[in-house]
C-alpha positions in Angstrom: 129.7 137.7 1.1 131.4 133.8 0.5 129.6 131.3 -0.5 129.1 128.5 2.0 129.5 125.7 -0.5 131.8 125.2 -3.7 130.7 122.5 -6.3 133.4 121.2 -8.5 132.2 119.6 -11.1 135.2 117.3 -12.4 135.6 116.0 -16.4 138.0 114.5 -19.0 138.1 117.9 -20.5 136.8 120.6 -18.7 136.1 121.2 -15.0 133.1 123.6 -13.8 133.1 125.3 -10.3 129.9 126.6 -9.2 128.9 128.6 -6.1 126.4 130.6 -4.2 126.7 134.2 -3.1 125.4 137.4 -2.8 125.3 138.0 -6.4 123.7 134.5 -6.5 125.0 131.4 -8.4 128.0 132.0 -10.7 129.9 129.3 -12.2 133.2 129.5 -14.3 134.6 126.5 -16.5 138.1 125.5 -16.6 139.6 123.9 -19.9 141.9 120.6 -19.2 144.5 119.9 -21.5 145.0 116.0 -22.2 148.5 116.1 -20.4 147.3 117.8 -17.5 148.6 116.9 -14.1 146.5 116.7 -10.9 148.3 119.5 -9.7 148.0 121.5 -12.3 144.1 121.0 -12.4 143.7 121.9 -8.7 146.1 124.6 -9.2 143.5 126.3 -11.6 140.6 124.6 -9.9 141.7 126.9 -6.8 142.6 130.3 -8.9 138.8 130.0 -10.2 137.2 129.6 -6.5 139.3 132.4 -5.4 138.3 134.3 -8.4 134.3 133.6 -7.5 135.1 134.8 -3.6 134.9 131.3 -2.2 138.8 130.6 -1.7 139.1 127.9 1.0 135.4 127.1 1.5 134.4 123.3 2.1 133.3 121.9 -1.5 131.5 119.3 -2.9 133.4 116.9 -5.8 131.0 116.1 -8.1 132.1 112.9 -10.7 130.7 112.9 -14.3 128.5 109.4 -14.5 131.5 107.5 -16.6 133.3 107.3 -13.6 131.2 105.8 -11.6 129.6 102.0 -11.1 126.0 101.1 -9.8 124.3 98.0 -9.1 121.2 96.5 -7.1 121.7 94.1 -4.5 120.0 91.9 -2.4 119.9 92.2 0.9 117.7 89.3 2.5 120.4 87.1 5.0 122.1 90.0 6.1 122.8 90.4 9.6 121.0 93.6 11.5 123.7 94.9 12.8 127.6 96.0 11.0 125.6 94.8 7.5 128.0 97.4 5.2 130.6 95.0 4.7 128.4 92.1 3.9 126.9 94.2 1.2 129.9 95.4 0.1 131.1 91.9 -0.5 127.6 91.5 -2.6 128.1 94.3 -4.7 131.8 92.9 -5.6 130.2 90.2 -7.5 128.6 92.6 -9.7 131.8 94.4 -10.6 134.7 93.6 -12.3 136.7 95.6 -10.0 137.8 94.5 -6.4 136.5 96.1 -3.3 139.8 96.9 -2.1 140.4 99.6 -5.4 136.7 101.1 -4.9 134.6 103.6 -2.7 131.2 102.4 -2.4 128.2 103.6 -0.8 124.5 102.6 -0.8 121.0 104.2 -1.2 118.6 103.0 1.8 117.3 99.8 1.0 114.1 99.5 -0.5 110.5 97.6 1.2 111.5 94.8 -1.3 114.6 94.3 0.0 116.9 95.2 -2.5 119.6 98.3 -2.3 121.1 100.2 -4.7 124.8 100.7 -4.2 127.1 102.9 -5.8 131.2 103.1 -6.8 133.6 104.5 -7.9 137.8 103.4 -8.9 139.8 105.3 -6.3 142.4 105.6 -9.2 140.2 108.0 -11.0 139.5 110.0 -8.0 142.3 109.8 -5.8 145.1 112.1 -7.7 142.8 114.8 -8.1 141.5 114.7 -3.9 144.4 114.5 -2.9 145.8 117.3 -5.3 143.0 119.8 -4.0 143.5 118.8 -0.6 146.9 119.8 -0.9 146.2 123.1 -2.2 144.0 123.9 0.9 140.5 122.8 -1.0 138.7 121.0 2.0 136.4 118.3 0.3 133.6 117.5 2.4 131.5 115.2 0.0 132.3 112.8 -3.1 129.3 112.3 -5.1 128.6 111.6 -8.9 126.8 114.9 -10.4 123.7 112.7 -11.5 122.8 111.9 -8.4 123.3 115.4 -6.7 120.7 116.4 -9.4 118.5 113.3 -9.1 118.9 113.9 -5.8 117.1 117.9 -5.8 114.5 116.6 -8.9 113.2 113.9 -6.0 113.2 116.8 -3.5 110.3 118.1 -6.0 106.6 116.7 -5.8 106.2 116.2 -9.2 109.3 113.2 -9.1 106.7 111.4 -6.8 104.6 110.7 -9.3 106.7 109.5 -11.7 108.7 105.5 -12.5 111.5 106.8 -14.3 113.6 110.2 -14.7 115.6 110.6 -18.2 119.0 112.8 -18.4 120.1 114.0 -21.5 123.9 114.5 -21.4 126.3 115.3 -24.6 127.3 111.7 -25.2 124.8 109.4 -23.1 121.3 109.2 -22.1 120.8 109.0 -17.9 118.1 106.9 -17.0 116.8 106.3 -12.9 114.1 104.1 -12.8 112.1 104.7 -9.5 110.5 102.4 -6.9 108.0 104.8 -4.5 110.1 107.4 -5.1 113.3 106.5 -4.4 116.2 104.9 -7.2 116.1 101.5 -8.0 118.4 101.0 -10.8 121.0 103.5 -12.8 121.7 102.9 -16.3 123.9 105.3 -18.4 123.4 104.7 -22.1 124.7 105.7 -25.4 122.2 108.0 -27.0 120.5 105.2 -28.6 116.6 105.1 -28.8 116.6 101.0 -29.4 118.9 100.5 -26.2 116.9 103.0 -24.2 113.5 101.5 -25.3 114.6 97.9 -24.4 115.6 98.7 -21.1 112.0 101.3 -20.6 110.2 97.7 -21.8 112.0 95.5 -19.1 110.8 97.6 -16.7 107.7 98.5 -17.6 106.8 94.3 -17.9 107.7 94.0 -14.1 105.2 96.6 -13.3 102.9 95.4 -15.9 101.7 99.1 -16.8 103.3 101.8 -18.8 105.9 103.8 -17.3 105.6 107.5 -16.6 108.9 109.2 -17.7 110.3 112.4 -16.7 112.5 114.1 -19.2 115.6 116.9 -18.7 117.3 118.0 -21.3 116.8 115.6 -24.1 116.8 116.2 -27.6 114.0 115.8 -30.0 114.6 112.4 -31.6 114.5 110.7 -28.2 111.6 112.4 -27.1 109.8 111.5 -30.2 110.9 107.9 -29.8 109.5 108.1 -26.2 105.6 109.8 -27.5 105.5 106.5 -29.7 106.5 104.1 -27.4 103.3 102.2 -26.3 105.2 101.5 -22.9 105.9 104.9 -22.3 104.1 108.0 -20.8 105.9 110.8 -21.1 104.6 113.0 -17.7 107.2 116.1 -17.6 110.0 117.6 -20.1 111.8 120.3 -19.1 115.9 121.5 -20.6 117.6 121.8 -17.6 121.1 120.2 -17.5 122.1 118.1 -14.8 124.8 120.3 -13.7 122.1 123.1 -13.3 120.1 121.1 -11.1 122.9 119.5 -9.3 124.4 122.8 -8.4 120.6 123.2 -5.8 122.9 121.0 -3.8 125.1 124.2 -2.8 121.7 125.4 -0.8 122.6 125.7 2.7 121.1 122.6 5.2 121.3 120.1 1.5 122.1 116.8 2.9 124.1 114.8 0.7 122.9 110.9 0.4 125.6 109.4 -1.4 129.0 110.4 -0.1 132.1 108.3 -1.6 134.6 109.9 0.7 135.3 106.9 2.3 137.2 103.9 2.0 140.2 104.6 -0.4 139.2 108.3 -0.9 138.8 108.6 2.7 141.0 111.7 3.9 143.9 111.2 6.2 142.0 113.8 8.6 138.9 112.5 9.9 137.9 116.0 11.4 138.4 117.5 7.7 134.8 118.9 7.6 134.4 120.5 11.0 137.9 121.5 11.4 137.2 124.9 10.5 134.1 125.5 12.7 137.1 123.3 15.8 139.3 126.2 14.8 137.0 128.9 15.2 135.5 126.9 18.8 139.2 127.0 19.8 140.0 130.9 18.6 136.5 131.7 20.7 137.6 129.8 23.8 141.2 131.2 23.2 139.8 134.8 23.6 137.1 133.5 26.0 140.2 132.4 28.4 142.4 135.4 27.9 139.3 137.7 28.5 138.7 136.1 31.8 142.6 136.5 32.9 142.1 140.0 32.4 139.3 140.4 34.0 141.3 138.4 36.7 143.9 140.5 36.7 142.1 143.4 36.6 140.3 142.3 39.8 143.5 141.2 41.3 145.2 144.9 40.7 142.0 146.9 42.5 141.8 144.6 45.3 145.7 145.4 45.4 145.1 148.8 45.2 142.3 148.6 48.4 144.6 146.3 50.6 147.4 149.0 50.0 144.9 152.2 50.8 144.4 150.0 53.8 147.8 149.6 54.7 148.9 153.5 54.3 145.7 154.0 57.2 146.9 151.5 59.8 150.3 153.3 59.4 148.7 156.6 59.9 146.7 155.6 62.8 150.0 153.2 64.3 151.8 156.8 64.1 149.0 159.0 65.7 148.3 156.5 68.5 151.9 155.8 69.1 154.5 158.3 67.8 158.2 157.7 67.9 157.7 154.1 67.5 159.2 152.5 64.2 156.6 150.7 62.3 156.5 147.1 62.5 155.6 144.4 60.1 152.3 143.6 60.7 150.3 147.1 62.0 147.6 145.3 62.7 148.9 142.6 65.2 150.8 145.2 66.9 148.1 147.6 67.4 146.0 144.6 68.9 148.4 143.6 71.2 149.0 147.3 72.5 145.1 147.5 73.2 145.3 144.1 75.3 148.3 145.6 77.3 146.2 148.6 78.3 142.8 146.9 78.8 145.0 144.7 81.2 146.6 148.3 83.2 143.9 150.0 82.7 140.4 148.8 81.4 137.7 146.9 83.0 138.5 145.1 86.6 135.5 143.1 85.7 137.2 141.3 83.0 140.6 140.2 85.0 140.4 137.1 87.4 140.0 137.5 90.8 141.8 135.0 93.4 141.1 134.8 97.0 143.9 135.8 99.3 145.7 132.4 100.5 145.9 134.0 103.8 142.3 134.5 104.0 141.6 131.2 102.9 143.7 129.3 105.0 141.7 131.6 108.0 138.7 130.3 107.0 140.0 126.5 106.4 141.3 126.3 110.1 138.1 128.4 111.4 135.8 125.9 109.9 137.4 123.0 111.5 135.6 121.3 114.8 137.0 122.2 118.0 134.8 119.8 119.9 136.5 116.8 117.8 139.8 114.5 118.3 141.9 114.3 115.2 145.3 114.9 113.7 145.9 117.2 110.4 148.9 115.8 109.0 148.7 117.7 105.8 147.0 120.7 104.3 147.0 121.8 100.6 145.5 124.9 99.5 146.1 126.6 95.8 144.1 126.9 92.6 140.9 127.3 94.3 141.3 123.6 95.8 141.5 122.3 99.2 143.3 119.0 100.2 143.0 117.8 104.2 145.0 114.7 104.9 144.9 113.4 108.5 144.0 110.7 111.2 140.6 110.4 113.2 139.4 107.8 116.2 136.3 106.8 113.7 135.0 107.5 110.3 132.3 109.1 112.1 134.8 111.8 113.1 136.2 111.9 109.8 132.5 112.7 108.4 132.5 115.3 111.0 135.4 117.1 110.1 133.8 117.0 106.2 130.6 118.3 107.5 131.9 121.2 109.4 134.0 122.5 106.6 131.2 122.1 104.3 129.4 125.2 106.9 131.4 127.8 105.4 129.5 128.8 102.0 132.3 129.1 100.1 133.7 125.7 100.4 132.4 122.9 98.1 133.3 119.6 100.0 132.9 116.2 98.7 132.7 112.9 100.7 136.1 112.1 102.8 138.0 109.0 101.5 138.7 107.0 104.7 140.4 103.4 105.7 141.0 101.6 108.8 144.9 101.7 109.9 146.7 99.0 111.5 146.4 100.5 115.1 142.6 100.9 114.6 143.0 105.2 113.8 140.9 106.2 110.5 142.8 107.6 108.0 141.1 110.2 105.9 141.7 112.4 103.2 139.1 115.4 102.2 139.1 117.4 98.9 137.1 120.5 97.9 137.2 123.2 96.1 137.1 127.1 96.8 134.2 129.3 95.2 135.3 132.3 93.7 134.3 135.5 95.1 131.8 138.0 93.0 133.6 139.9 90.4 133.6 144.0 91.5 130.6 145.8 90.2 131.9 148.6 87.5 131.8 151.8 88.9 128.8 154.0 87.6 131.3 157.1 88.1 133.7 156.1 85.2 137.2 155.0 85.7 138.0 153.5 88.9 141.6 155.1 89.0 140.8 158.7 88.3 137.3 158.7 89.3 136.7 160.6 86.0 132.7 160.3 84.1 
């Protein structure tokens, strides 16, 4: 089982690689020669990660305190938004190095209006970070090892009741002054009791009471000096080193408060921290798309087989119904056409349009014209179920009499005549009408009308 995170402790003479795995936390020390190049150091670190079963795992680069700078700045008068750059300018005034040569991050400002800024010169870290990236190591955070340990220590309930945390290292002492459980000052001091007491006295005077101090991995001489100090109360003592406590950052879900992977140390790849999950997501999406395509192809093949089966059935029906004929391109269309033809020849007579006989219609019109009136029919047109009569009468009343006589036939629907007065005082008239269709012949209850078969 691979570790979720790798912790790389950088150093001048040695580097340490710590991982969490199924076998618990493991660590490997790497010796570094004075003339070792960053590429050689990165190669050794990658080899150690492979031996620990953590090759390709995202890593946290933990820096030694000697490489780092810390100072406290006031945040009063700064804008509410876009505060970082003005804070960087204020912090730059505290250091003998230009801000362009630093990677800087800040702890959240405390209620008193101050913030602790942490910085590192990029010339110390950038060669190693670039070499690790070129060897395939994905660095997701850069943080001082002492601040990693402090973050884990502050997460404990015991840390909330102290005013300072003191850590001993091989060549120096780490001193963190706390304000309401948050770091307000960070000092890296020589292993000198007098220097340590001076810094503690300064903060005890500000609080106007003795400091409660937690000591970790501090030698007996320093502990004895603190015990005899009137303004110091030793509240907790243990022998865990900074590296041992900082390894708690390997626990899943730990959020690193100070991250110096910014400014001059920022990676050229803005997605470096999520590139592996994105690759997995893209791979999963590709597999899903392939699965969908395969499903669509399978369904298309199934539909093609069904279509071929139906076409084969249609062809069999066509050969059975119309033997001897060549198979057309569209069997269905040909069968529908043949069905319509058969229906028109031998099918339902009631479905066929019934047209009146022209001779019979002429007879009916002539018989409907009035015999007692005097008028002249100049034109008579019959067709498509319509009647048109044009003629002359002696008066408008006689023209109306002609239309009224035609209406006596129940099969005629006659419109009012159109009349006008001619020069010779005769009346020209035009009569339009329609012929009602005769009733459809009822279907014989005995069956087919042609054969009489039931």
